[in-house]
N, C-alpha and C positions, 0 to 999 in steps of 0.2 A: 504493497499500498503504500502512496505519497502522503505526504503533507503539504498541505500548500500553505503559508504566512504571507498577509501582505498589510502592512502598516505605513496608515494617511496619518500624515499630519495637514490642517488647513490653515492654508496663506491668513485666513481672518477667524478668528471663533464665532463670529455667527456664522457662516457657512457650517459648518458642523453639522447639521443636520441637512443640509441637503449633499453634501456628499456622503453622509449616510444612507438619502433614501436613494439616489444614484447607485450606491454598490448594492445594494437590496435587489436591483434587477437581475444581479447574479443570482441570487436566488430560484427563478427562473428556469435556469439553464439546465437543460436532464440530464448532464455528463459529471453527474457527481454522489457519492456515496455517502456525503455531509456538506453542507455550506453552512458556515454561520457569519454573520455582517452582525459587529457589534461596538458601539462606542465605549473606550477605556475609562476604567475609572478613576485613573491618575492618583494612585495613594502610595505606591511606592513612595517607600519612606525612603528613599538615597534620591538625594536631588540630583534632577537632569531633565535635560527632553522625555518627553512623554509622547506616543502616537494620542490621537484623537479616535480612530475610527479604527479595527482590524476586522479580516481578511480571512479564515481560517476554512479550511475545507479539505476534505479526503476523499481521493481518487483511487481507482484500481491500480492501475497503471500509468505510464506515460504515456499511452493513444489516449485517455479518458483524459487527462488532464490536459493532452494537444489540443483533442475535439470540445472542450470545456472553452478553451482559449479564443478557439475559431470561432463559435458561436456569435451569430448576430449583435446579441442582447450583450457580451462580452464587452464586442465594441463600443456599443449603444455605452455601455456605465461610463468606457474609458471619456468617453464624446464630451457626459454629463459633471468625469469628479475630476478629469486631469486640469482643467480653468482653475478651479477654485482650489488645489490641494498645494501644499510645499514641497513636501518631502511625499514618498512610493519607497519602501523599504521592504521588500520580497525573494520570501525563500522559499526553495524546493526541497524536501528529502526523505527518504525512505522510512517509513516506521519501522520499527525495529517487532518484529513477534507478528 
């Protein structure tokens, strides 16, 4: 299984909800085992920057992840979110077990 985690920060705090709404489009893509979009609580006691919104997905394999990223809703989400985000950090990795 592949886990896909993406962290987003907003250029402006007032855009956080709009970013989350744009990322919620990803939930309608049928190519994931699990997909969640959530706002960060930002309660970590260690000071430093933290993301505003997180996308977490699980995929059976690289082909399923590629199909997810090729879906038209993925492109629609990017078009909605990219102008509002400051930073995007993504990680894809194989889950143990």
